[in-house]
C-alpha positions as CSV (number, residue, x, y, z in Angstrom):
1,M,156.9,105.8,41.4
2,E,155.1,108.5,39.7
3,M,157.4,111.5,37.8
4,S,156.8,114.0,35.2
5,F,159.4,114.2,32.1
6,Y,159.5,115.2,28.7
7,P,160.0,112.6,26.3
8,I,162.7,112.9,23.9
9,D,163.3,109.2,21.7
10,I,161.7,106.0,21.8
11,D,163.1,102.6,20.8
12,Y,162.7,99.1,21.9
13,I,164.9,96.1,22.5
14,D,163.7,92.6,21.0
15,R,163.6,90.0,23.4
16,E,162.3,86.7,22.0
17,I,158.7,86.8,22.1
18,K,158.6,90.0,24.3
19,A,159.9,93.4,23.5
20,E,161.5,96.3,26.1
21,I,159.9,99.4,25.0
22,R,162.5,102.4,26.1
23,I,161.5,106.0,26.5
24,F,164.2,108.6,27.0
25,G,163.4,111.8,28.3
26,K,164.2,115.0,30.5
27,T,162.5,115.7,33.8
28,D,161.5,119.5,34.8
29,D,164.8,120.1,36.4
30,G,166.6,118.7,33.3
31,K,168.0,115.2,34.5
32,R,168.0,112.6,32.1
33,I,165.5,109.7,32.2
34,C,165.1,106.3,30.4
35,A,161.7,104.6,31.4
36,I,161.8,101.1,30.5
37,D,158.5,98.9,29.8
38,K,158.9,95.2,29.7
39,T,155.4,94.1,29.6
40,Y,155.2,94.7,25.8
41,W,154.4,91.6,23.8
42,L,155.3,91.2,20.0
43,L,152.4,90.7,17.9
44,F,152.1,89.9,14.2
45,L,149.1,89.4,12.2
46,S,148.9,87.7,8.9
47,H,146.9,89.3,6.2
48,D,145.6,85.7,5.7
49,S,144.1,86.0,9.0
50,F,141.6,88.5,7.8
51,D,139.0,88.4,5.3
52,L,140.2,91.9,3.7
53,Q,138.2,93.4,1.0
54,L,140.8,95.9,-0.7
């Protein structure tokens, strides 16, 4: 389903190793909407993983 809306706020809910991204907004006709993306994986990289020259 495709729809146009104006994003107002974005947050996330931590679900173990995955997260749900929530995008709150309003449609062209003024209705409120919350789009949820459940495909986001949490990813943490350590600075020890890279040979950084600062």
